[in-house]
A tleap script that builds the chain and sets N, CA, C and O, in Angstrom:
source leaprc.protein.ff14SB
mol = sequence {
  NMET SER GLY ALA THR LEU ALA SER ILE LEU
  LEU SER SER THR ASP PRO ASP ARG LEU GLY
  ALA TRP TYR ALA ALA ALA VAL THR PRO ALA
  ASP ASP ALA ARG VAL ASP THR TYR ARG ILE
  LEU ARG TYR GLY ASP PHE HIE LEU MET ILE
  ASP GLN ARG ASP ASP VAL GLY PRO LYS ASN
  PRO GLU PRO GLY ARG ILE ILE LEU ASN PHE
  ASP VAL ASP ASP ALA ARG ALA VAL VAL ALA
  ARG LEU ASP GLU MET GLY ALA THR TRP LEU
  SER PRO LEU GLU ASP ARG ASP GLY SER LEU
  PHE ALA THR ALA VAL ASP PRO ASP GLY THR
  TYR VAL GLN PHE ILE GLN ILE SER ALA GLU
  HIE ARG ALA GLN LEU ALA SER ALA ARG ASP
  ALA CTHR
}
set mol.1.N position { 124.472 57.371 86.875 }
set mol.1.CA position { 123.010 57.174 86.955 }
set mol.1.C position { 122.562 58.125 88.039 }
set mol.1.O position { 123.236 58.214 89.066 }
set mol.2.N position { 121.522 58.803 87.881 }
set mol.2.CA position { 120.975 59.602 88.955 }
set mol.2.C position { 119.449 59.351 89.205 }
set mol.2.O position { 118.615 59.485 88.310 }
set mol.3.N position { 119.156 58.993 90.436 }
set mol.3.CA position { 117.688 58.679 90.823 }
set mol.3.C position { 117.220 59.823 91.434 }
set mol.3.O position { 116.129 59.740 91.998 }
set mol.4.N position { 117.861 60.959 91.445 }
set mol.4.CA position { 117.324 62.134 92.113 }
set mol.4.C position { 116.032 62.838 91.498 }
set mol.4.O position { 115.817 62.820 90.286 }
set mol.5.N position { 115.240 63.421 92.358 }
set mol.5.CA position { 114.035 64.012 91.949 }
set mol.5.C position { 114.285 65.393 92.637 }
set mol.5.O position { 114.729 65.433 93.784 }
set mol.6.N position { 114.000 66.519 91.932 }
set mol.6.CA position { 113.904 67.900 92.593 }
set mol.6.C position { 112.515 67.950 93.203 }
set mol.6.O position { 111.594 67.960 92.386 }
set mol.7.N position { 112.162 67.988 94.626 }
set mol.7.CA position { 111.023 67.790 94.932 }
set mol.7.C position { 110.351 68.873 95.686 }
set mol.7.O position { 109.128 68.940 95.808 }
set mol.8.N position { 111.433 69.959 96.331 }
set mol.8.CA position { 110.878 71.027 96.820 }
set mol.8.C position { 111.992 72.031 96.912 }
set mol.8.O position { 113.128 71.799 96.499 }
set mol.9.N position { 111.569 73.298 97.542 }
set mol.9.CA position { 112.364 74.403 97.766 }
set mol.9.C position { 112.084 74.845 99.169 }
set mol.9.O position { 110.933 74.778 99.602 }
set mol.10.N position { 113.087 75.301 99.917 }
set mol.10.CA position { 112.757 76.008 101.109 }
set mol.10.C position { 112.769 77.487 101.000 }
set mol.10.O position { 113.825 77.942 100.560 }
set mol.11.N position { 111.980 78.217 101.254 }
set mol.11.CA position { 112.045 79.664 101.572 }
set mol.11.C position { 112.093 80.031 102.887 }
set mol.11.O position { 111.152 79.657 103.587 }
set mol.12.N position { 113.101 80.773 103.468 }
set mol.12.CA position { 113.152 81.193 104.758 }
set mol.12.C position { 112.919 82.680 104.900 }
set mol.12.O position { 113.323 83.478 104.054 }
set mol.13.N position { 112.217 83.058 106.055 }
set mol.13.CA position { 111.652 84.248 106.097 }
set mol.13.C position { 111.657 84.875 107.654 }
set mol.13.O position { 111.517 84.209 108.679 }
set mol.14.N position { 111.814 86.026 107.586 }
set mol.14.CA position { 111.634 86.718 109.010 }
set mol.14.C position { 109.977 86.724 109.241 }
set mol.14.O position { 109.566 86.857 110.394 }
set mol.15.N position { 109.187 86.603 108.322 }
set mol.15.CA position { 107.760 86.613 108.532 }
set mol.15.C position { 107.090 85.527 107.594 }
set mol.15.O position { 106.480 85.790 106.558 }
set mol.16.N position { 107.308 84.209 108.145 }
set mol.16.CA position { 106.756 83.265 107.212 }
set mol.16.C position { 105.320 83.031 107.119 }
set mol.16.O position { 104.864 82.365 106.190 }
set mol.17.N position { 104.522 83.578 108.097 }
set mol.17.CA position { 103.037 83.647 108.096 }
set mol.17.C position { 102.517 84.623 106.848 }
set mol.17.O position { 101.497 84.339 106.221 }
set mol.18.N position { 103.155 85.559 106.613 }
set mol.18.CA position { 102.838 86.622 105.629 }
set mol.18.C position { 103.189 85.918 104.283 }
set mol.18.O position { 102.434 85.834 103.315 }
set mol.19.N position { 104.479 85.418 104.378 }
set mol.19.CA position { 104.889 85.009 102.975 }
set mol.19.C position { 104.064 83.817 102.564 }
set mol.19.O position { 103.749 83.763 101.375 }
set mol.20.N position { 103.631 82.764 103.444 }
set mol.20.CA position { 102.881 81.666 103.087 }
set mol.20.C position { 101.726 82.155 102.491 }
set mol.20.O position { 101.343 81.755 101.392 }
set mol.21.N position { 101.033 83.167 103.281 }
set mol.21.CA position { 99.704 83.498 103.114 }
set mol.21.C position { 99.836 84.257 101.422 }
set mol.21.O position { 98.978 84.075 100.559 }
set mol.22.N position { 100.809 84.918 101.263 }
set mol.22.CA position { 101.077 85.572 99.949 }
set mol.22.C position { 100.857 84.376 98.885 }
set mol.22.O position { 100.014 84.351 97.989 }
set mol.23.N position { 101.815 83.396 99.198 }
set mol.23.CA position { 101.938 82.258 97.859 }
set mol.23.C position { 100.620 81.588 98.042 }
set mol.23.O position { 100.095 81.321 96.961 }
set mol.24.N position { 99.993 81.269 98.989 }
set mol.24.CA position { 98.820 80.581 99.074 }
set mol.24.C position { 97.399 81.395 98.340 }
set mol.24.O position { 96.498 80.805 97.744 }
set mol.25.N position { 97.464 82.501 98.509 }
set mol.25.CA position { 96.729 83.587 97.987 }
set mol.25.C position { 96.793 83.868 96.257 }
set mol.25.O position { 95.823 84.061 95.523 }
set mol.26.N position { 98.208 83.826 95.878 }
set mol.26.CA position { 98.632 84.288 94.680 }
set mol.26.C position { 98.346 83.087 93.449 }
set mol.26.O position { 97.943 83.275 92.301 }
set mol.27.N position { 98.728 81.723 94.169 }
set mol.27.CA position { 98.404 80.462 93.238 }
set mol.27.C position { 97.896 79.415 94.193 }
set mol.27.O position { 98.612 78.855 95.024 }
set mol.28.N position { 96.662 79.198 94.024 }
set mol.28.CA position { 96.046 77.940 94.989 }
set mol.28.C position { 96.870 76.835 94.844 }
set mol.28.O position { 97.008 76.267 93.760 }
set mol.29.N position { 97.517 76.435 96.030 }
set mol.29.CA position { 98.155 75.116 96.157 }
set mol.29.C position { 97.148 73.849 96.232 }
set mol.29.O position { 95.988 74.004 96.614 }
set mol.30.N position { 97.602 72.727 95.889 }
set mol.30.CA position { 96.916 71.506 95.935 }
set mol.30.C position { 96.699 71.201 97.382 }
set mol.30.O position { 95.602 70.858 97.823 }
set mol.31.N position { 97.717 71.330 98.066 }
set mol.31.CA position { 97.770 71.106 99.824 }
set mol.31.C position { 98.550 72.329 100.168 }
set mol.31.O position { 99.425 72.912 99.527 }
set mol.32.N position { 97.964 72.607 101.467 }
set mol.32.CA position { 98.531 73.466 102.331 }
set mol.32.C position { 98.566 73.081 103.828 }
set mol.32.O position { 97.586 73.288 104.543 }
set mol.33.N position { 99.640 72.553 104.270 }
set mol.33.CA position { 99.816 72.024 105.547 }
set mol.33.C position { 100.787 72.636 106.447 }
set mol.33.O position { 101.629 73.429 106.023 }
set mol.34.N position { 100.705 72.308 107.639 }
set mol.34.CA position { 101.690 72.722 108.649 }
set mol.34.C position { 102.432 71.516 109.098 }
set mol.34.O position { 101.743 70.551 109.430 }
set mol.35.N position { 103.602 71.423 109.157 }
set mol.35.CA position { 104.366 70.380 109.886 }
set mol.35.C position { 105.664 70.984 110.631 }
set mol.35.O position { 106.647 71.548 110.152 }
set mol.36.N position { 105.310 70.652 112.058 }
set mol.36.CA position { 106.255 71.506 113.071 }
set mol.36.C position { 106.322 72.996 112.623 }
set mol.36.O position { 105.283 73.656 112.657 }
set mol.37.N position { 107.368 73.504 112.248 }
set mol.37.CA position { 107.395 75.091 112.159 }
set mol.37.C position { 107.234 75.416 110.483 }
set mol.37.O position { 107.244 76.543 109.988 }
set mol.38.N position { 107.119 74.418 109.915 }
set mol.38.CA position { 107.238 74.355 108.335 }
set mol.38.C position { 105.596 74.752 107.825 }
set mol.38.O position { 104.644 74.153 108.325 }
set mol.39.N position { 105.438 75.633 106.965 }
set mol.39.CA position { 104.330 75.772 106.134 }
set mol.39.C position { 104.678 75.147 104.743 }
set mol.39.O position { 105.564 75.679 104.074 }
set mol.40.N position { 103.964 73.945 104.233 }
set mol.40.CA position { 104.186 73.330 102.945 }
set mol.40.C position { 103.135 73.342 102.179 }
set mol.40.O position { 102.057 72.815 102.452 }
set mol.41.N position { 103.477 74.100 100.929 }
set mol.41.CA position { 102.272 74.247 99.960 }
set mol.41.C position { 102.713 73.275 98.880 }
set mol.41.O position { 103.883 73.297 98.499 }
set mol.42.N position { 101.843 72.432 98.375 }
set mol.42.CA position { 102.066 71.715 97.310 }
set mol.42.C position { 101.659 72.229 96.040 }
set mol.42.O position { 100.536 72.733 96.010 }
set mol.43.N position { 102.350 72.212 94.947 }
set mol.43.CA position { 101.926 72.438 93.524 }
set mol.43.C position { 102.325 71.466 92.644 }
set mol.43.O position { 103.493 71.277 92.302 }
set mol.44.N position { 101.251 70.773 92.229 }
set mol.44.CA position { 101.647 69.682 91.432 }
set mol.44.C position { 102.413 68.596 92.252 }
set mol.44.O position { 101.818 68.199 93.255 }
set mol.45.N position { 103.638 68.050 91.990 }
set mol.45.CA position { 104.338 67.349 92.746 }
set mol.45.C position { 105.563 68.016 93.535 }
set mol.45.O position { 106.498 67.436 94.089 }
set mol.46.N position { 105.316 69.347 93.442 }
set mol.46.CA position { 106.566 70.082 93.967 }
set mol.46.C position { 106.046 70.777 95.007 }
set mol.46.O position { 104.909 71.247 94.981 }
set mol.47.N position { 106.855 70.886 95.997 }
set mol.47.CA position { 106.490 71.463 97.508 }
set mol.47.C position { 107.289 72.779 97.700 }
set mol.47.O position { 108.504 72.929 97.568 }
set mol.48.N position { 106.468 73.589 97.998 }
set mol.48.CA position { 107.236 75.117 98.622 }
set mol.48.C position { 107.034 75.053 100.006 }
set mol.48.O position { 105.923 75.110 100.531 }
set mol.49.N position { 108.268 74.915 100.699 }
set mol.49.CA position { 108.334 74.880 102.224 }
set mol.49.C position { 108.908 76.259 102.642 }
set mol.49.O position { 109.823 76.796 102.018 }
set mol.50.N position { 108.310 76.804 103.747 }
set mol.50.CA position { 108.360 78.203 104.213 }
set mol.50.C position { 108.533 77.941 105.651 }
set mol.50.O position { 107.742 77.250 106.293 }
set mol.51.N position { 109.705 78.569 106.209 }
set mol.51.CA position { 110.118 78.465 107.577 }
set mol.51.C position { 110.512 79.865 107.781 }
set mol.51.O position { 110.510 80.768 106.944 }
set mol.52.N position { 110.935 79.923 109.333 }
set mol.52.CA position { 111.533 81.103 109.725 }
set mol.52.C position { 112.840 80.758 110.227 }
set mol.52.O position { 113.140 79.743 110.855 }
set mol.53.N position { 113.751 81.928 109.803 }
set mol.53.CA position { 115.094 81.694 110.359 }
set mol.53.C position { 115.756 82.855 110.944 }
set mol.53.O position { 115.332 83.946 110.564 }
set mol.54.N position { 116.771 82.843 111.845 }
set mol.54.CA position { 117.201 84.147 112.336 }
set mol.54.C position { 118.387 84.748 111.477 }
set mol.54.O position { 118.761 85.915 111.587 }
set mol.55.N position { 119.012 83.695 110.489 }
set mol.55.CA position { 120.101 84.184 109.692 }
set mol.55.C position { 119.803 84.809 108.521 }
set mol.55.O position { 120.736 85.054 107.756 }
set mol.56.N position { 118.571 85.150 108.193 }
set mol.56.CA position { 118.028 85.812 106.785 }
set mol.56.C position { 117.507 87.244 107.334 }
set mol.56.O position { 117.061 87.396 108.472 }
set mol.57.N position { 117.620 88.234 106.405 }
set mol.57.CA position { 117.160 89.506 106.618 }
set mol.57.C position { 115.725 89.576 106.131 }
set mol.57.O position { 115.205 88.640 105.524 }
set mol.58.N position { 115.047 90.809 106.437 }
set mol.58.CA position { 113.586 90.890 105.968 }
set mol.58.C position { 113.260 90.888 104.379 }
set mol.58.O position { 112.182 90.591 103.864 }
set mol.59.N position { 114.345 91.254 103.787 }
set mol.59.CA position { 114.258 91.313 102.113 }
set mol.59.C position { 115.561 90.525 101.602 }
set mol.59.O position { 116.685 90.550 102.104 }
set mol.60.N position { 115.147 89.864 100.545 }
set mol.60.CA position { 116.191 89.049 99.697 }
set mol.60.C position { 117.153 90.149 99.148 }
set mol.60.O position { 116.637 91.046 98.480 }
set mol.61.N position { 118.524 90.172 99.365 }
set mol.61.CA position { 119.534 91.126 98.902 }
set mol.61.C position { 119.810 90.905 97.275 }
set mol.61.O position { 120.048 91.885 96.568 }
set mol.62.N position { 119.761 89.490 96.695 }
set mol.62.CA position { 119.873 89.201 95.413 }
set mol.62.C position { 118.699 88.441 94.963 }
set mol.62.O position { 118.785 87.214 94.936 }
set mol.63.N position { 117.533 89.069 94.578 }
set mol.63.CA position { 116.393 88.523 93.991 }
set mol.63.C position { 116.617 87.939 92.752 }
set mol.63.O position { 115.725 87.150 92.440 }
set mol.64.N position { 117.495 88.062 91.957 }
set mol.64.CA position { 117.773 87.517 90.615 }
set mol.64.C position { 118.380 86.272 90.690 }
set mol.64.O position { 118.378 85.492 89.738 }
set mol.65.N position { 118.980 85.999 91.927 }
set mol.65.CA position { 119.698 84.569 92.092 }
set mol.65.C position { 118.808 83.345 91.870 }
set mol.65.O position { 119.271 82.366 91.285 }
set mol.66.N position { 117.622 83.361 92.289 }
set mol.66.CA position { 116.680 82.521 92.061 }
set mol.66.C position { 115.317 82.885 91.750 }
set mol.66.O position { 114.750 83.654 92.526 }
set mol.67.N position { 114.690 82.443 90.717 }
set mol.67.CA position { 113.440 82.919 90.165 }
set mol.67.C position { 112.455 81.642 90.352 }
set mol.67.O position { 112.747 80.596 89.772 }
set mol.68.N position { 111.321 81.720 91.137 }
set mol.68.CA position { 110.422 80.495 91.087 }
set mol.68.C position { 109.580 80.798 89.898 }
set mol.68.O position { 109.149 81.917 89.619 }
set mol.69.N position { 109.382 79.687 89.213 }
set mol.69.CA position { 108.504 79.653 87.872 }
set mol.69.C position { 107.273 78.898 88.200 }
set mol.69.O position { 107.361 77.722 88.551 }
set mol.70.N position { 106.091 79.523 88.105 }
set mol.70.CA position { 104.819 78.832 88.155 }
set mol.70.C position { 104.100 78.576 86.833 }
set mol.70.O position { 103.584 79.515 86.226 }
set mol.71.N position { 104.054 77.262 86.352 }
set mol.71.CA position { 103.191 77.158 85.000 }
set mol.71.C position { 101.902 77.151 85.471 }
set mol.71.O position { 101.461 76.428 86.364 }
set mol.72.N position { 101.112 78.269 84.618 }
set mol.72.CA position { 99.799 78.409 85.154 }
set mol.72.C position { 98.847 78.318 83.702 }
set mol.72.O position { 99.284 78.584 82.583 }
set mol.73.N position { 97.577 77.917 83.985 }
set mol.73.CA position { 96.620 77.680 82.984 }
set mol.73.C position { 96.055 79.011 82.367 }
set mol.73.O position { 95.740 79.213 81.194 }
set mol.74.N position { 96.005 79.842 83.403 }
set mol.74.CA position { 95.373 81.357 82.912 }
set mol.74.C position { 96.243 82.359 83.609 }
set mol.74.O position { 96.083 82.666 84.791 }
set mol.75.N position { 97.142 82.840 82.854 }
set mol.75.CA position { 98.363 83.902 83.426 }
set mol.75.C position { 97.509 85.339 83.790 }
set mol.75.O position { 97.750 86.067 84.753 }
set mol.76.N position { 96.500 85.539 82.815 }
set mol.76.CA position { 95.863 86.703 82.935 }
set mol.76.C position { 94.963 86.661 84.440 }
set mol.76.O position { 94.951 87.603 85.233 }
set mol.77.N position { 94.339 85.563 84.606 }
set mol.77.CA position { 93.647 85.298 85.945 }
set mol.77.C position { 94.515 85.673 87.218 }
set mol.77.O position { 94.151 86.441 88.109 }
set mol.78.N position { 95.668 85.031 87.156 }
set mol.78.CA position { 96.676 85.031 88.048 }
set mol.78.C position { 97.185 86.590 88.332 }
set mol.78.O position { 97.343 87.089 89.446 }
set mol.79.N position { 97.370 87.137 87.237 }
set mol.79.CA position { 97.692 88.557 87.078 }
set mol.79.C position { 96.671 89.593 87.818 }
set mol.79.O position { 96.928 90.492 88.619 }
set mol.80.N position { 95.723 89.263 87.405 }
set mol.80.CA position { 94.410 90.079 87.979 }
set mol.80.C position { 94.318 89.661 89.523 }
set mol.80.O position { 94.173 90.594 90.312 }
set mol.81.N position { 94.375 88.569 89.959 }
set mol.81.CA position { 94.556 88.135 91.372 }
set mol.81.C position { 95.598 88.883 92.188 }
set mol.81.O position { 95.324 89.416 93.263 }
set mol.82.N position { 96.792 88.900 91.639 }
set mol.82.CA position { 97.986 89.517 92.239 }
set mol.82.C position { 97.631 91.069 92.260 }
set mol.82.O position { 97.738 91.708 93.307 }
set mol.83.N position { 97.232 91.620 91.145 }
set mol.83.CA position { 96.806 93.185 91.237 }
set mol.83.C position { 96.007 93.228 92.414 }
set mol.83.O position { 96.445 93.728 93.450 }
set mol.84.N position { 94.811 92.716 92.324 }
set mol.84.CA position { 93.769 92.927 93.769 }
set mol.84.C position { 94.591 92.829 95.025 }
set mol.84.O position { 94.187 93.502 95.973 }
set mol.85.N position { 95.841 91.995 95.219 }
set mol.85.CA position { 96.616 91.775 96.320 }
set mol.85.C position { 97.512 93.047 96.461 }
set mol.85.O position { 97.953 93.287 97.585 }
set mol.86.N position { 97.772 93.749 95.596 }
set mol.86.CA position { 98.617 94.912 95.629 }
set mol.86.C position { 99.868 94.428 95.236 }
set mol.86.O position { 100.841 95.015 95.710 }
set mol.87.N position { 100.047 93.568 94.539 }
set mol.87.CA position { 101.584 93.211 94.028 }
set mol.87.C position { 102.272 93.898 93.390 }
set mol.87.O position { 101.791 94.664 92.555 }
set mol.88.N position { 103.817 93.787 93.660 }
set mol.88.CA position { 104.625 94.597 92.906 }
set mol.88.C position { 105.257 93.760 91.682 }
set mol.88.O position { 105.878 92.710 91.850 }
set mol.89.N position { 105.013 94.371 90.402 }
set mol.89.CA position { 105.533 93.579 89.593 }
set mol.89.C position { 107.200 94.090 88.914 }
set mol.89.O position { 107.487 95.278 88.767 }
set mol.90.N position { 107.931 93.216 88.648 }
set mol.90.CA position { 109.344 93.357 88.202 }
set mol.90.C position { 108.930 93.370 86.716 }
set mol.90.O position { 109.334 94.384 86.149 }
set mol.91.N position { 108.279 92.578 85.979 }
set mol.91.CA position { 107.818 92.554 84.670 }
set mol.91.C position { 106.520 92.437 84.365 }
set mol.91.O position { 106.193 91.261 84.528 }
set mol.92.N position { 105.552 93.147 83.970 }
set mol.92.CA position { 104.257 93.038 83.768 }
set mol.92.C position { 103.883 91.901 82.838 }
set mol.92.O position { 104.798 91.315 82.260 }
set mol.93.N position { 102.751 91.569 82.658 }
set mol.93.CA position { 102.171 90.396 81.699 }
set mol.93.C position { 102.679 90.902 80.402 }
set mol.93.O position { 102.574 92.084 80.074 }
set mol.94.N position { 103.271 89.918 79.614 }
set mol.94.CA position { 103.726 90.388 78.146 }
set mol.94.C position { 103.689 88.917 77.462 }
set mol.94.O position { 104.034 87.826 77.918 }
set mol.95.N position { 103.208 89.239 76.346 }
set mol.95.CA position { 103.026 88.123 75.104 }
set mol.95.C position { 104.264 87.803 74.437 }
set mol.95.O position { 104.787 88.639 73.699 }
set mol.96.N position { 104.819 86.586 74.642 }
set mol.96.CA position { 106.233 86.310 74.037 }
set mol.96.C position { 105.727 85.168 72.936 }
set mol.96.O position { 105.679 83.971 73.220 }
set mol.97.N position { 105.395 85.654 71.775 }
set mol.97.CA position { 105.222 84.717 70.531 }
set mol.97.C position { 103.976 83.811 71.019 }
set mol.97.O position { 103.929 82.663 70.577 }
set mol.98.N position { 102.965 84.249 71.903 }
set mol.98.CA position { 101.879 83.465 72.053 }
set mol.98.C position { 101.969 82.650 73.525 }
set mol.98.O position { 101.049 81.979 73.992 }
set mol.99.N position { 102.991 82.813 74.011 }
set mol.99.CA position { 103.250 82.250 75.575 }
set mol.99.C position { 103.275 83.643 76.482 }
set mol.99.O position { 103.879 84.654 76.122 }
set mol.100.N position { 102.554 83.535 77.661 }
set mol.100.CA position { 102.538 84.613 78.316 }
set mol.100.C position { 103.325 84.698 79.693 }
set mol.100.O position { 103.302 83.748 80.475 }
set mol.101.N position { 103.922 85.699 79.924 }
set mol.101.CA position { 104.953 85.670 81.062 }
set mol.101.C position { 104.695 86.940 81.917 }
set mol.101.O position { 104.444 88.033 81.411 }
set mol.102.N position { 104.777 86.706 83.291 }
set mol.102.CA position { 104.871 88.158 84.112 }
set mol.102.C position { 105.575 87.526 85.228 }
set mol.102.O position { 105.441 86.349 85.563 }
set mol.103.N position { 106.428 88.503 85.849 }
set mol.103.CA position { 107.068 88.452 86.960 }
set mol.103.C position { 107.021 89.297 88.193 }
set mol.103.O position { 107.706 90.319 88.156 }
set mol.104.N position { 106.291 89.037 89.351 }
set mol.104.CA position { 106.049 89.596 90.424 }
set mol.104.C position { 107.215 89.469 91.463 }
set mol.104.O position { 108.100 88.629 91.300 }
set mol.105.N position { 107.197 90.305 92.514 }
set mol.105.CA position { 108.038 90.352 93.598 }
set mol.105.C position { 107.356 89.774 94.975 }
set mol.105.O position { 106.339 90.348 95.363 }
set mol.106.N position { 107.789 88.836 95.618 }
set mol.106.CA position { 106.805 88.416 96.793 }
set mol.106.C position { 107.360 89.277 97.869 }
set mol.106.O position { 108.368 89.958 97.680 }
set mol.107.N position { 106.742 89.256 98.947 }
set mol.107.CA position { 106.791 90.217 100.077 }
set mol.107.C position { 108.295 90.091 100.711 }
set mol.107.O position { 108.750 91.113 101.224 }
set mol.108.N position { 109.004 89.044 100.710 }
set mol.108.CA position { 110.319 89.123 100.992 }
set mol.108.C position { 111.502 89.464 99.824 }
set mol.108.O position { 112.719 89.380 99.995 }
set mol.109.N position { 110.805 89.865 98.605 }
set mol.109.CA position { 111.824 90.297 97.451 }
set mol.109.C position { 112.115 89.435 96.494 }
set mol.109.O position { 112.690 89.825 95.478 }
set mol.110.N position { 111.736 88.034 96.683 }
set mol.110.CA position { 112.023 86.927 95.738 }
set mol.110.C position { 111.324 87.199 94.536 }
set mol.110.O position { 110.194 87.669 94.667 }
set mol.111.N position { 111.812 86.978 93.246 }
set mol.111.CA position { 111.136 87.097 92.011 }
set mol.111.C position { 110.218 85.849 91.699 }
set mol.111.O position { 110.785 84.756 91.695 }
set mol.112.N position { 109.122 85.882 91.486 }
set mol.112.CA position { 108.310 84.902 91.062 }
set mol.112.C position { 107.500 85.174 89.692 }
set mol.112.O position { 106.664 86.056 89.493 }
set mol.113.N position { 107.960 84.203 88.813 }
set mol.113.CA position { 107.317 84.360 87.540 }
set mol.113.C position { 106.186 83.227 87.171 }
set mol.113.O position { 106.124 82.068 87.582 }
set mol.114.N position { 105.365 83.878 86.321 }
set mol.114.CA position { 103.971 83.153 86.064 }
set mol.114.C position { 103.979 82.992 84.613 }
set mol.114.O position { 103.856 83.971 83.877 }
set mol.115.N position { 104.107 81.898 84.199 }
set mol.115.CA position { 104.050 81.305 82.872 }
set mol.115.C position { 102.923 80.599 82.434 }
set mol.115.O position { 102.434 79.695 83.112 }
set mol.116.N position { 102.384 81.017 81.125 }
set mol.116.CA position { 101.237 80.267 80.481 }
set mol.116.C position { 102.008 79.883 79.238 }
set mol.116.O position { 102.326 80.808 78.490 }
set mol.117.N position { 102.340 78.701 78.925 }
set mol.117.CA position { 102.997 78.325 77.622 }
set mol.117.C position { 101.912 78.002 76.636 }
set mol.117.O position { 100.899 77.379 76.957 }
set mol.118.N position { 102.204 78.532 75.187 }
set mol.118.CA position { 100.853 78.302 74.425 }
set mol.118.C position { 101.161 76.807 73.979 }
set mol.118.O position { 102.234 76.223 74.132 }
set mol.119.N position { 99.936 76.277 73.363 }
set mol.119.CA position { 99.944 74.960 72.710 }
set mol.119.C position { 101.080 74.824 71.723 }
set mol.119.O position { 101.740 73.786 71.745 }
set mol.120.N position { 101.339 75.691 70.941 }
set mol.120.CA position { 102.423 75.495 70.003 }
set mol.120.C position { 103.930 75.293 70.611 }
set mol.120.O position { 104.705 74.401 70.266 }
set mol.121.N position { 104.168 76.245 71.528 }
set mol.121.CA position { 105.265 75.960 72.272 }
set mol.121.C position { 105.246 74.628 73.099 }
set mol.121.O position { 106.344 74.074 73.147 }
set mol.122.N position { 104.386 74.103 73.653 }
set mol.122.CA position { 104.444 73.045 74.381 }
set mol.122.C position { 104.515 71.878 73.493 }
set mol.122.O position { 105.188 70.922 73.879 }
set mol.123.N position { 103.896 71.816 72.322 }
set mol.123.CA position { 104.422 70.778 71.171 }
set mol.123.C position { 105.893 70.888 70.848 }
set mol.123.O position { 106.616 69.893 70.804 }
set mol.124.N position { 106.358 72.214 70.606 }
set mol.124.CA position { 107.800 72.194 70.201 }
set mol.124.C position { 108.613 71.685 71.322 }
set mol.124.O position { 109.677 71.136 71.035 }
set mol.125.N position { 108.228 71.800 72.683 }
set mol.125.CA position { 108.970 71.268 73.848 }
set mol.125.C position { 108.813 69.658 73.718 }
set mol.125.O position { 109.806 68.935 73.805 }
set mol.126.N position { 107.652 69.195 73.529 }
set mol.126.CA position { 107.556 67.820 73.554 }
set mol.126.C position { 108.276 67.117 72.428 }
set mol.126.O position { 108.879 66.061 72.618 }
set mol.127.N position { 108.195 67.820 71.043 }
set mol.127.CA position { 108.980 67.172 69.933 }
set mol.127.C position { 110.479 67.202 70.352 }
set mol.127.O position { 111.218 66.229 70.202 }
set mol.128.N position { 110.898 68.465 70.922 }
set mol.128.CA position { 112.413 68.233 71.217 }
set mol.128.C position { 112.689 67.255 72.272 }
set mol.128.O position { 113.762 66.658 72.192 }
set mol.129.N position { 111.924 66.997 73.222 }
set mol.129.CA position { 112.089 66.177 74.195 }
set mol.129.C position { 112.199 64.625 73.666 }
set mol.129.O position { 113.112 63.856 73.968 }
set mol.130.N position { 111.183 64.351 72.892 }
set mol.130.CA position { 111.148 63.071 72.093 }
set mol.130.C position { 112.371 62.704 71.244 }
set mol.130.O position { 112.726 61.531 71.130 }
set mol.131.N position { 113.087 63.842 70.578 }
set mol.131.CA position { 113.962 63.610 69.625 }
set mol.131.C position { 115.221 63.259 70.557 }
set mol.131.O position { 116.235 62.887 69.965 }
set mol.132.N position { 115.254 63.339 71.926 }
set mol.132.CA position { 116.365 63.133 72.496 }
set mol.132.C position { 116.607 61.779 73.225 }
set mol.132.O position { 117.682 61.563 73.784 }
savepdb mol mol.pdb
quit
């Protein structure tokens, strides 16, 4: 039996102010708070925590190890906003059978995927979930 809930992820950076500003501008958080040395951005029930550490380098050496996935209502608008910010794209916006996917690279080199799931795919996921 597990009562665990995945509630947050911690990103450490040599420049947490730059990184936090990028995320807050890319996808507007429901909350943007500072607690001690942490910047905490809330997206739904999930918290993206950003801090500074001396044991990390300026760029993520293995960006494919973890990919942050943001479910968005309007992937085209998010991509346009990131284009205005001068974002680097690993994978530009593409339509995958009605669902939209794009993968950007954050200022520290981490991959960040923006996903707009189609109504049809959402229904399929809900049906599969109900079947289990």
